[in-house]
C-alpha positions in Angstrom: 236.3 170.1 213.0 233.6 168.3 210.9 236.2 167.4 208.3 238.6 165.9 210.8 235.7 163.9 212.3 234.7 162.7 208.9 238.1 161.3 208.2 238.7 159.8 211.7 235.6 157.7 212.3 234.6 154.5 210.6 231.4 154.3 208.6 228.5 153.1 210.6 226.5 152.2 207.5 227.7 148.6 207.1 226.8 147.6 210.6 223.5 149.3 210.4 222.6 147.6 207.2 223.1 144.2 208.8 220.8 145.0 211.6 218.1 146.1 209.3 218.1 143.0 207.3 215.1 141.5 209.0 214.6 137.9 210.0 216.6 135.4 208.0 214.5 132.4 207.0 217.4 130.2 205.8 217.9 126.7 207.1 221.3 127.2 208.7 220.4 130.3 210.6 217.2 128.5 211.9 219.3 125.5 213.0 221.6 127.9 214.9 218.7 129.4 216.7 217.6 126.1 218.3 218.5 126.0 221.9 221.5 123.6 222.4 219.8 122.1 225.5 216.6 121.4 223.7 218.5 119.8 220.8 220.6 117.7 223.1 217.4 116.5 224.9 215.8 115.5 221.6 218.9 113.6 220.4 219.3 111.7 223.7 215.6 110.8 223.7 215.9 109.6 220.1 218.9 107.4 221.0 217.0 105.9 224.0 213.9 105.4 221.8 216.1 103.6 219.3 217.6 101.4 222.0 214.1 100.4 223.3 212.8 99.8 219.8 215.8 97.6 218.9 215.6 95.5 222.0 211.9 94.9 221.5 212.3 94.1 217.8 215.5 92.0 217.8 215.7 90.6 221.4 212.1 89.8 222.2 213.0 86.7 224.2 216.0 87.9 226.2 215.7 87.3 229.9 217.0 90.8 230.7 214.9 92.5 228.0 212.1 93.8 230.3 214.5 95.2 232.9 216.6 97.0 230.2 213.5 98.4 228.5 212.0 99.7 231.7 215.3 101.2 232.9 216.0 102.9 229.6 212.4 104.1 229.3 212.4 105.6 232.8 215.6 107.4 232.1 214.2 108.7 228.8 210.9 109.8 230.3 212.4 111.6 233.3 215.1 113.3 231.2 212.8 114.1 228.2 209.8 115.1 230.2 211.6 117.3 232.7 210.6 120.6 231.0 207.0 119.3 230.7 207.1 118.2 234.4 208.2 121.7 235.5 205.5 123.4 233.3 202.8 121.0 234.6 203.8 121.7 238.2 203.5 125.4 237.7 200.1 124.8 236.1 198.9 122.7 239.1 200.1 125.4 241.5 198.1 128.0 239.4 195.1 125.6 239.3 195.3 125.7 235.6 194.5 122.7 233.2 197.0 122.8 230.4 198.1 120.7 227.4 201.4 120.0 229.1 199.7 118.5 232.1 197.3 116.4 229.9 200.2 115.1 227.8 202.2 114.3 230.9 199.3 112.2 232.2 199.0 110.4 228.9 202.7 109.7 228.7 202.8 108.3 232.3 199.7 106.3 231.6 201.2 104.8 228.4 204.3 103.7 230.4 202.2 102.3 233.2 200.3 99.9 230.9 203.6 98.7 229.3 203.6 100.9 226.2 207.3 101.7 226.7 208.2 102.5 223.1 205.0 104.5 222.5 205.6 106.6 225.6 209.2 107.5 224.4 208.0 108.2 220.9 205.4 110.6 222.2 208.0 112.4 224.2 210.2 112.9 221.1 207.2 114.2 219.1 206.3 116.6 221.9 209.9 117.9 222.2 210.1 118.4 218.4 206.8 120.2 218.4 208.0 122.5 221.1 211.2 123.3 219.2 209.1 124.1 216.1 206.9 126.4 218.2 209.9 128.1 219.7 211.4 128.7 216.3 208.2 130.2 214.9 207.7 132.4 217.9 211.3 133.4 217.8 210.9 134.4 214.1 207.9 136.5 215.0 209.7 138.2 217.9 212.7 138.9 215.8 210.6 140.5 213.1 209.5 143.0 215.8 212.9 143.2 217.5 214.5 144.2 214.2 212.5 147.4 214.4 213.4 147.9 218.0 217.1 147.2 217.4 217.3 149.8 214.6 219.2 152.4 216.7 222.9 151.9 217.4 223.7 150.6 220.9 226.9 152.6 221.2 227.4 156.1 219.9 230.1 158.8 219.8 229.8 161.8 222.0 231.9 164.9 222.0 233.8 165.5 225.2 235.5 168.9 225.4 236.8 170.7 222.3 238.4 167.9 220.4 237.9 164.6 222.3 235.3 162.1 221.1 234.3 159.2 223.4 232.1 156.2 222.7 229.4 155.3 225.2 226.2 153.3 225.4 223.1 155.1 224.0 221.4 154.4 227.4 223.9 156.7 229.1 223.5 159.7 226.8 222.1 162.8 228.5 220.1 165.8 227.2 222.5 168.6 226.3 225.4 166.4 225.2 226.8 166.6 221.6 226.4 163.4 219.5 228.5 162.7 216.4 226.9 160.9 213.5 229.0 159.9 210.5 227.8 159.5 206.9 225.5 156.4 206.7 225.0 156.3 210.4 221.7 156.2 212.2 220.6 159.2 214.2 220.1 157.9 217.8 218.5 161.1 219.4 216.2 164.0 218.8 218.1 167.2 218.7 219.5 170.2 216.8 222.3 170.3 214.3 225.3 172.3 215.7 227.8 171.6 213.0 227.8 170.0 209.6 225.3 169.6 206.8 223.8 166.5 205.2 220.6 164.9 203.9 218.7 162.4 206.0 216.1 159.8 205.4 213.2 160.6 207.8 210.7 158.1 206.3 210.5 156.0 209.5 209.5 159.0 211.6 207.8 161.6 209.5 206.7 159.6 206.4 208.7 161.9 204.2 209.8 159.8 201.2 212.4 162.2 199.9 215.7 163.0 201.6 215.6 166.0 203.9 218.4 168.6 203.7 219.9 169.5 207.1 222.2 172.4 208.1 223.1 174.2 211.3 220.0 174.8 213.3 217.9 172.1 211.7 215.9 169.7 213.9 216.7 166.0 213.6 214.8 162.9 214.8 216.0 159.6 216.2 215.4 156.8 213.8 216.4 158.9 210.8 219.3 157.7 208.6 222.2 160.2 207.9 223.3 160.0 204.3 226.2 162.0 202.9 227.6 164.3 205.5 228.9 164.2 209.1 226.8 165.9 211.8 227.2 167.1 215.3 223.8 167.1 217.1 222.9 168.6 220.5 220.6 166.2 222.3 217.2 167.4 223.2 215.4 164.0 223.7 216.8 160.6 224.1 215.6 157.0 224.8 211.9 156.6 225.3 211.3 160.3 225.1 212.7 160.5 221.6 210.6 160.2 218.4 211.7 156.7 217.6 211.6 155.8 221.3 207.9 156.6 221.6 207.2 154.4 218.6 209.2 151.5 220.2 207.5 152.0 223.6 204.1 151.7 221.9 205.2 148.5 220.1 206.4 147.0 223.4 203.1 147.8 225.0 201.3 146.2 222.1 203.4 143.0 222.4 202.6 142.6 226.0 198.8 143.1 225.5 196.5 140.2 224.9 193.8 140.7 222.3 190.3 139.2 223.0 190.9 136.6 220.3 194.1 135.5 222.2 192.1 135.1 225.5 189.5 133.2 223.5 192.3 130.9 222.3 193.4 130.3 225.8 189.9 129.4 226.9 189.5 127.1 223.9 192.8 125.3 224.7 191.7 124.8 228.3 188.3 123.5 227.2 189.8 121.0 224.8 192.1 119.7 227.6 189.1 119.2 229.9 187.1 117.6 227.2 189.9 115.2 226.3 190.3 114.1 230.0 186.6 113.7 230.4 186.4 111.8 227.1 189.2 109.5 228.3 187.4 108.8 231.5 184.1 108.1 229.6 185.9 105.8 227.2 187.4 103.8 230.0 184.1 103.5 231.8 182.3 102.3 228.6 185.0 100.1 227.1 187.4 99.3 230.0 190.2 99.8 227.3 192.9 101.8 228.9 194.9 102.1 225.6 191.9 103.8 223.9 191.4 106.1 226.9 195.1 107.1 226.8 194.8 107.6 223.0 191.9 110.0 223.5 194.1 112.2 225.8 197.1 112.0 223.4 195.3 112.9 220.2 193.8 116.1 221.6 196.1 119.0 220.7 195.3 122.6 221.7 198.8 124.1 221.1 197.9 124.9 217.6 195.6 127.6 218.9 197.3 128.3 222.2 200.6 129.1 220.4 199.4 129.8 216.9 197.1 132.7 218.0 199.8 134.9 219.7 202.2 134.0 216.9 199.7 135.2 214.3 199.0 138.5 216.3 202.7 139.1 216.8 203.7 138.3 213.2 200.9 140.5 211.8 201.9 143.4 213.9 205.5 143.0 212.9 204.4 142.8 209.2 202.5 146.1 209.3 205.2 147.7 211.5 207.7 146.8 208.8 205.5 148.5 206.3 205.3 151.7 208.4 202.1 151.3 210.4 202.5 151.1 214.2 199.6 149.4 216.0 199.6 150.5 219.6 197.8 147.4 221.1 196.8 143.9 220.0 193.2 144.8 220.7 193.4 147.4 217.9 194.8 144.8 215.5 191.9 142.5 216.1 189.4 145.4 215.8 190.9 146.3 212.4 189.9 142.8 211.2 186.2 143.4 212.0 185.6 146.9 210.5 183.3 147.4 207.6 183.6 151.2 207.1 186.6 153.4 206.6 186.1 157.2 207.2 188.6 159.6 205.9 189.2 163.2 206.7 189.7 165.2 203.4 192.3 167.9 203.8 195.8 166.6 204.5 194.6 163.0 204.5 192.9 162.2 201.1 194.5 165.4 199.7 198.0 166.8 200.0 196.9 169.6 202.4 198.5 172.3 200.2 197.0 174.1 197.1 198.3 173.5 193.6 197.7 175.4 190.4 195.2 173.5 188.3 194.3 176.1 185.5 195.5 179.4 184.1 192.7 181.4 182.4 193.9 184.6 180.8 191.6 187.1 179.0 191.8 187.6 175.3 195.2 189.2 174.3 197.1 187.8 177.3 198.9 184.5 177.2 199.2 182.1 180.1 203.0 182.6 180.5 202.5 186.4 180.9 199.7 186.0 183.4 201.6 183.4 185.4 204.8 185.6 185.4 202.9 188.7 186.6 201.2 186.8 189.4 204.4 184.9 190.5 206.4 188.2 190.6 203.8 189.9 192.7 203.6 186.9 195.1 207.4 186.4 195.5 207.4 187.7 199.0 204.0 186.5 200.0 203.6 184.1 203.0 200.1 183.0 201.9 199.8 179.3 200.8 198.1 180.4 197.6 200.9 182.8 196.7 203.6 180.3 197.5 201.8 177.7 195.3 201.7 180.2 192.4 205.4 180.9 192.8 206.4 177.3 193.0 204.3 176.5 189.9 206.0 179.3 187.9 209.4 178.0 188.9 208.5 174.5 187.9 207.2 175.7 184.5 210.4 177.7 184.0 208.6 181.1 184.1 210.8 183.8 185.4 209.9 186.5 187.9 211.0 190.1 188.2 211.6 192.3 191.2 208.5 193.9 192.7 208.5 197.3 194.4 206.2 198.7 197.1 204.9 195.2 198.0 202.0 195.2 200.4 199.8 192.4 201.6 196.2 192.8 202.9 195.0 189.9 204.9 192.1 188.0 203.3 192.2 190.1 200.2 195.5 189.9 198.3 198.7 191.7 197.5 199.5 194.8 195.5 202.9 196.1 194.2 204.6 197.8 191.3 206.4 195.8 188.6 208.3 197.6 185.8 206.2 200.7 186.5 202.9 198.9 186.4 200.4 198.7 189.3 199.7 195.0 190.0 196.9 193.5 192.1 196.6 189.8 192.8 193.9 188.4 195.0 190.2 188.1 195.5 187.6 189.6 193.2 186.7 192.4 195.6 190.4 193.3 195.7 190.4 194.0 192.0 190.2 197.7 190.9 186.6 198.8 190.1 187.4 199.2 186.4 188.5 195.5 186.3 185.5 194.0 188.0 183.3 194.3 185.0 185.2 191.5 183.4 184.4 189.2 186.3 181.1 187.4 186.2 179.1 185.8 189.0 179.1 186.8 192.6 181.8 189.2 193.5 183.6 187.1 196.1 186.7 185.3 196.9 186.0 182.5 194.6 184.1 184.3 191.9 184.8 182.9 188.4 186.2 184.8 185.5 184.3 185.1 182.2 186.8 184.2 179.5 186.4 186.7 176.6 187.5 183.9 174.2 184.9 181.1 174.3 187.5 178.6 173.1 189.4 179.1 176.3 186.9 177.3 178.4 183.2 176.3 178.2 180.5 177.6 180.5 180.0 174.2 182.1 183.7 173.8 182.8 183.8 177.3 184.4 180.8 176.6 186.5 182.3 173.4 187.9 185.9 174.7 188.3 184.7 177.9 190.0 182.5 175.9 192.4 185.3 173.7 193.6 188.5 175.6 193.3 190.0 178.8 194.7 190.3 181.6 192.2 193.1 184.1 192.3 192.5 187.2 190.1 195.1 189.4 188.5 194.9 193.0 187.4 197.4 195.4 185.9 197.0 199.2 185.8 193.2 198.7 186.4 192.8 196.2 183.6 191.7 192.7 184.3 194.3 190.1 183.0 192.7 186.8 184.1 192.7 184.4 186.9 194.5 181.3 188.2 192.6 178.4 189.7 194.1 176.4 192.6 192.9 173.3 194.3 194.1 171.0 197.1 194.9 168.0 194.9 194.2 164.4 196.1 197.3 162.3 197.1 198.6 160.1 194.4 197.8 157.0 196.5 194.2 158.1 197.4 192.3 156.7 194.4 194.1 153.4 194.5 193.5 153.1 198.2 189.8 153.7 197.9 189.6 151.2 195.0 191.4 148.5 197.1 189.1 149.2 200.1 186.1 148.7 197.8 187.6 145.4 196.6 187.9 144.3 200.3 184.1 145.0 200.7 184.6 148.2 202.7 182.3 151.3 202.7 184.4 154.5 202.2 183.1 157.7 203.8 184.6 161.2 203.7 184.2 163.9 206.5 185.3 167.4 205.9 184.8 171.0 207.0 185.2 172.1 203.4 182.4 173.3 201.1 180.0 170.6 199.8 180.9 171.3 196.2 184.6 170.8 196.8 184.0 167.6 198.8 181.6 166.2 196.2 184.2 166.7 193.4 187.0 165.0 195.4 184.6 162.2 196.2 183.8 161.7 192.5 187.5 161.7 191.6 188.3 159.0 194.2 185.1 157.0 194.0 184.0 157.6 197.6 180.6 156.3 198.6 179.3 158.9 201.1 180.3 162.5 201.8 179.6 164.7 204.8 180.8 168.3 204.2 180.9 171.6 206.0 181.3 170.0 209.4 182.9 171.5 212.5 184.8 169.1 214.7 181.7 168.3 216.8 179.8 167.7 213.6 182.4 165.1 212.6 181.9 163.4 215.9 178.1 163.3 215.5 178.5 161.9 212.0 180.8 159.2 213.2 178.5 158.3 216.1 175.6 158.1 213.7 177.6 155.6 211.6 178.2 153.5 214.7 174.6 153.6 215.8 173.7 152.3 212.3 175.7 149.2 213.2 178.9 149.9 211.4 182.4 149.2 212.7 184.5 152.3 212.0 188.1 153.0 211.1 188.8 156.8 211.1 191.8 158.1 209.2 192.9 161.7 209.9 195.8 164.0 210.4 194.8 167.3 212.0 194.1 168.7 215.5 190.4 168.8 214.7 190.5 165.0 213.9 191.7 164.0 217.3 188.2 163.7 218.9 187.0 161.6 216.0 190.0 159.4 216.0 189.4 158.7 219.7 185.7 157.9 219.1 186.2 155.4 216.2 186.6 151.7 216.8 190.1 152.2 215.4 191.7 155.6 214.8 194.6 155.9 212.3 196.7 159.0 212.2 198.9 160.0 209.3 202.6 160.2 210.2 202.7 163.7 208.6 199.9 164.9 210.9 199.9 166.7 214.1 201.2 165.4 217.4 197.8 165.5 219.1 196.3 163.4 216.2 199.1 160.8 216.6 198.6 160.7 220.3 194.8 160.2 220.0 195.1 157.5 217.3 195.3 153.7 217.9 197.5 153.3 214.8 200.2 155.7 213.4 200.7 155.5 209.7 204.4 156.6 209.5 204.6 156.3 205.7 201.6 158.7 205.1 201.0 156.5 202.1 197.2 155.7 201.9 197.9 152.4 200.2 199.2 151.3 203.5 195.7 151.7 205.0 194.4 149.1 202.7 197.4 146.9 203.3 196.9 147.3 207.1 193.3 146.2 206.9 194.2 143.3 204.5 196.8 142.0 206.9 194.5 142.3 209.9 191.8 140.4 208.1 194.3 137.8 206.9 195.5 137.3 210.5 191.9 136.8 211.7 191.2 134.3 208.9 194.3 132.3 209.8 193.3 132.3 213.5 189.7 131.3 212.8 191.0 128.5 210.5 193.2 127.3 213.3 190.3 127.4 215.7 188.0 125.4 213.4 190.8 123.0 212.3 191.8 122.3 215.9 188.2 121.6 217.0 187.6 119.4 213.9 190.8 117.4 214.1 190.5 116.9 217.9 186.8 115.9 217.7 187.4 113.3 215.0 190.6 112.1 216.6 189.0 111.6 220.0 186.1 109.6 218.4 188.6 107.4 216.4 190.7 106.9 219.5 187.7 106.0 221.7 186.7 103.3 219.2 190.3 101.9 219.2 191.0 102.9 215.6 193.8 105.2 216.7 196.6 103.7 218.8 198.6 105.8 221.2 201.4 106.1 218.7 199.0 107.1 215.8 197.3 109.5 218.2 200.7 111.1 219.0 201.4 111.5 215.2 198.0 113.2 214.7 198.5 115.4 217.7 202.0 116.7 216.7 201.1 116.8 213.0 198.0 119.0 213.5 199.7 121.2 216.0 202.7 121.8 213.7 200.4 122.5 210.8 198.5 125.2 212.6 201.6 126.8 214.0 203.2 126.9 210.6 199.9 128.3 209.2 200.3 131.3 211.6 204.0 131.5 210.8 203.0 132.5 207.2 202.4 136.0 208.5 206.0 136.5 209.6 207.4 139.1 207.3 210.2 138.0 204.9 213.6 139.5 204.9 213.5 143.0 203.4 209.7 143.2 203.6 209.7 146.9 204.5 211.8 147.8 201.5 209.5 146.0 199.1 206.1 146.9 200.4 205.3 148.5 197.1 
């Protein structure tokens, strides 16, 4: 059945690839995105402006000049200003002072005092500025929409034994069987009923390597099927699915207004009020209506009113493309203000799984023999330490042999018979009494071995290693063979992340329930500033609250169930995508990639967005302030004021547009 399906359906990969391309910043696609109505309005106003300019320049003495200029100007103003008139009327009904309303007043006033050409030129400038604003905002929305449009809109569903029908994803129900061809995107959560393949789950779980699937495997929406056809029984679809929950969070984030955005709206309103008040004051002091009109025209607040939401939207799209999903615009702003990053250790800074770090045989036993004996004994063990030893042996090409009489004692170790020899692998107290004499230090789970050959390891090395690593001891027929040291190694990206955070001026703190010796060694390896070890979940909460009481703004990065309360207490909580469901639900940001470098990139982007917004704020106030003064003294004419208004507004909007991710940004995030 799978083979017939494989040959009968087209490959979904090509269409999918085109959807995932991201926003295209080329000139032609941008031109195609301009609304035909807006473009027509600008072109007609340009033609009418050219007519008025030509008449005033070449026919200044014609008897009918004034009537023609007035008629053409009125037509141009009504037609060109119609969108502005509608917006202004809505603002009046809402008792809101807006830039549209102030510009409409200025345009009407310019026409009333006989500045026909100037009024039309201002209209053209305003319309062009609005097109630019719409293009930039459209690019920002598209960067987010590319993520939302990742899933196919129509999918194939099995109907009966052999029929396959195509239907919209929105109509798929739980329990139906969905068909996914090689290269296709998996649209639902479910269970594989037929077929085998490998899938890319990086968008959902953060797993960088392809995951092998077979009958009975769980699959997640948002994954990409690779080399085999699959039949999947639907368990969750739409907003209930894994990818759907991510998209739902993104939609909520888009609709939320961060405090800085509300501040931008207040600043824009204040600038409009100041401009109108300044115009009135100018007229009262100078009786120069042209200067008063210029004061209104030069004041432009759209650079902050439109540039701020664009910067927030673009920054969220940028980090989402890199695998970090911010659940609310408030959190994006909070990220820009933090000065301290607190990490959980196990599973966040470290891999969360033990790895063999050292093999220490006694004199007369080589490392390969010791590893082979331990791995053979642990072949059937379910303990993480045993699995780690077996995996390490396989990776080193060390073979294992069949063990007989295998038994496991919880918290102590395993014993079995290998080639007629009695083998014990486990803690020091689990070793036979005759073998314990070769183990020095406290007789406990992590007691160190005393190497009989001093060249194997120095005392200082043994002291440090024993203090921070788990020791597995091995004995054969009552004779001590040596030990294997295991540790939870740091993630490959951890040291680089901490280093980058330090370069950004951040304090880096680690909270862990692990022993202090282990925590201190990991901290030294990674260059972490402060360490709080041997903490229960409530202890982590108290440590975080102490940091906040000291005046620090906190980002908490964690992955486990015990991290959930601390994630909720922090200014911003970041959950690793590979972590538990409760941690992801409690967090404000989900780091899908589980790459710690993305924490630094996330904070860098948040700070960059804030810098751009603050620059736009300061620039708008400076340009408007100087512009209104120059206009009040008659230095800026209405036409020059319009040029300054549109130029500054466009510059600040384009400044925010720098945050819009380029095409393919997610694939090149490094």
